[in-house]
PAZAPA-4460 file (N, C-alpha, C; in steps of 0.05 Angstrom, whole numbers, plus 32768, in hexadecimal, padded with zeros to 4 digits):
% residues 71
    n_x    n_y    n_z   ca_x   ca_y   ca_z    c_x    c_y    c_z   seq   type   mol
   7B02   80B5   7EC8   7AFB   809F   7ECD   7B10   8099   7EE2     1      E     A
   7B06   808D   7EFD   7B18   807D   7F0F   7B1C   805F   7F08     2      L     A
   7B34   8058   7F0F   7B35   8035   7F0F   7B44   8034   7F32     3      S     A
   7B40   8011   7F2F   7B48   800B   7F4A   7B55   7FF4   7F4D     4      Y     A
   7B6C   7FF9   7F61   7B7C   7FE1   7F5C   7B80   7FD4   7F7F     5      N     A
   7B61   7FCB   7F85   7B63   7FBE   7F9F   7B51   7FA7   7FA6     6      I     A
   7B52   7F97   7FB7   7B4E   7F83   7FB9   7B3B   7F7C   7FD6     7      T     A
   7B1D   7F7F   7FCE   7B0C   7F7E   7FEB   7AFC   7F60   7FEF     8      T     A
   7AFE   7F57   8001   7AF3   7F3E   800D   7ADC   7F34   8010     9      N     A
   7ADC   7F4A   802E   7AC3   7F45   8039   7AB1   7F5D   803D    10      D     A
   7AB6   7F7D   802D   7AAF   7F91   802A   7A9A   7F92   8014    11      T     A
   7A84   7F9F   801F   7A6A   7F9E   8019   7A6D   7FBE   7FFC    12      L     A
   7A62   7FB9   7FE6   7A64   7FCC   7FD0   7A59   7FDF   7FDE    13      L     A
   7A5E   7FFD   7FDF   7A45   800F   7FEF   7A51   801E   800E    14      G     A
   7A63   8004   801E   7A5C   8009   8037   7A87   8014   8039    15      D     A
   7A79   802E   8031   7A93   803E   8031   7AA9   8045   8049    16      V     A
   7A94   8046   805C   7AA7   8044   807F   7AB2   8032   8081    17      N     A
   7AA8   8010   806B   7AAD   7FF9   807E   7AA2   7FFA   8090    18      Q     A
   7A8F   7FF6   809D   7A87   7FF4   80BB   7A6C   7FD9   80BD    19      D     A
   7A74   7FC5   809D   7A63   7FAF   8098   7A39   7FB4   8098    20      G     A
   7A3C   7FCF   8094   7A1D   7FDF   808B   7A22   7FEB   8076    21      L     A
   7A0E   7FEF   806C   7A05   7FFF   8053   79F1   8024   805D    22      V     A
   79F3   8028   805D   79E5   8036   8069   79E9   805B   806A    23      N     A
   79DE   806E   807A   79D9   8086   806E   79F0   808C   8074    24      V     A
   7A01   8088   808D   7A1E   809A   8089   7A2B   808A   8077    25      L     A
   7A31   8077   805E   7A39   8076   803D   7A38   8088   8034    26      D     A
   7A19   808F   8032   7A11   80A3   8020   7A16   80C1   8025    27      V     A
   7A1B   80C6   8044   7A26   80E5   8049   7A3E   80DF   803D    28      V     A
   7A4E   80D1   8043   7A6E   80D2   8042   7A73   80D4   8018    29      S     A
   7A60   80C0   800B   7A64   80C7   8001   7A56   80DF   7FEE    30      I     A
   7A4A   80EC   7FFA   7A3C   8102   7FEC   7A5D   811E   7FF7    31      V     A
   7A5E   810F   8008   7A76   812E   8015   7A89   8130   8002    32      G     A
   7A90   810F   7FEA   7AA0   8112   7FE3   7AA2   811A   7FC8    33      Y     A
   7A89   811A   7FC2   7A7D   8126   7FA8   7A79   8141   7FA6    34      I     A
   7A7E   814D   7FBE   7A76   816C   7FC1   7A90   8178   7FCF    35      L     A
   7AA9   8163   7FCD   7AC5   816F   7FD1   7AC4   8176   7FEF    36      G     A
   7ABB   816B   7FF7   7AC0   8171   801A   7AC7   8157   8029    37      S     A
   7ACD   8147   801E   7AD3   812F   802B   7AE4   811A   800D    38      Q     A
   7B03   8116   8014   7B16   810B   8004   7B0F   80DF   8009    39      E     A
   7B14   80D7   7FFB   7B08   80C1   7FFD   7B30   80B2   7FF7    40      F     A
   7B39   809C   8005   7B4C   8088   7FF0   7B41   8076   7FDD    41      N     A
   7B52   8065   7FDA   7B48   8055   7FC1   7B3A   803C   7FC4    42      E     A
   7B38   8036   7FDD   7B20   8023   7FE7   7B10   8034   7FEB    43      T     A
   7B10   8044   7FFB   7AED   804F   7FF6   7ADF   805F   7FE3    44      E     A
   7AF4   8064   7FCB   7AE5   806B   7FB0   7ADD   8054   7F9F    45      L     A
   7AEC   803F   7FA2   7ADF   801C   7F9C   7AC1   801B   7FAF    46      Y     A
   7AB7   801F   7FC0   7AAA   801C   7FC9   7A95   802C   7FC4    47      L     A
   7A92   8046   7FC0   7A84   805B   7FB7   7A7D   8058   7FA5    48      S     A
   7A86   804A   7F95   7A80   8045   7F69   7A71   8031   7F6E    49      D     A
   7A55   8034   7F77   7A48   8015   7F7C   7A38   8013   7F66    50      Y     A
   7A36   8018   7F4F   7A30   8010   7F2E   7A4F   800C   7F1E    51      N     A
   7A5D   8012   7F29   7A7D   8002   7F22   7A75   8016   7F01    52      E     A
   7A7B   802E   7F06   7A80   803F   7EEA   7A99   804E   7EDD    53      D     A
   7AA5   804E   7EFB   7AC0   8057   7EFF   7ABE   8075   7F05    54      G     A
   7AA6   807D   7F0D   7A9A   809C   7F18   7A90   809C   7F34    55      S     A
   7A96   80A7   7F40   7A84   80A8   7F5F   7A71   80BE   7F55    56      V     A
   7A5E   80B3   7F53   7A4A   80D0   7F56   7A27   80CC   7F68    57      N     A
   7A1F   80E3   7F57   7A04   80D3   7F6A   79F0   80C4   7F5B    58      V     A
   79F4   80B1   7F43   79E4   809F   7F41   79F3   8087   7F58    59      L     A
   7A13   8082   7F5B   7A1B   8075   7F75   7A07   8077   7F8E    60      D     A
   79FF   8097   7F99   79ED   80A1   7FAF   79D1   8093   7FA6    61      V     A
   79C8   8097   7F93   79A8   8086   7F8F   79AC   806F   7F8E    62      V     A
   79C5   805E   7F7E   79BE   8042   7F85   79C6   803D   7FA6    63      A     A
   79CD   8044   7FB5   79D3   803B   7FCE   79C1   8046   7FE0    64      I     A
   79B3   805B   7FE3   7998   8063   7FE9   797F   8055   7FE3    65      V     A
   7985   8044   7FCC   7965   802E   7FC2   7982   8013   7FD7    66      G     A
   7993   8004   7FDA   799C   7FF1   7FE5   7987   7FFC   8008    67      I     A
   7993   8013   8011   7991   8013   802B   7964   8019   802B    68      I     A
   7960   8021   801C   793C   801F   8018   792F   8007   8014    69      L     A
   7947   7FF1   8014   793C   7FD8   8003   7937   7FCE   7FF0    70      G     A
   7932   7FDF   7FD5   7930   7FE6   7FC3   794B   7FCD   7FA8    71      N     A
***
């Protein structure tokens, strides 16, 4: 289980690359992290854990895809 010790003010949850948008690039990054081909720092982990359950997994990907699709 993950724990976070960061403060974010203007960053959107789900905006892993912190470009101001939650989009497919964020999904690709999270999938890369889940598959082990990408490493995240503490901020990226926090932003990836969309459902805030302490774990970055497919549930976060599904939630972010839902946001992108407007659900």
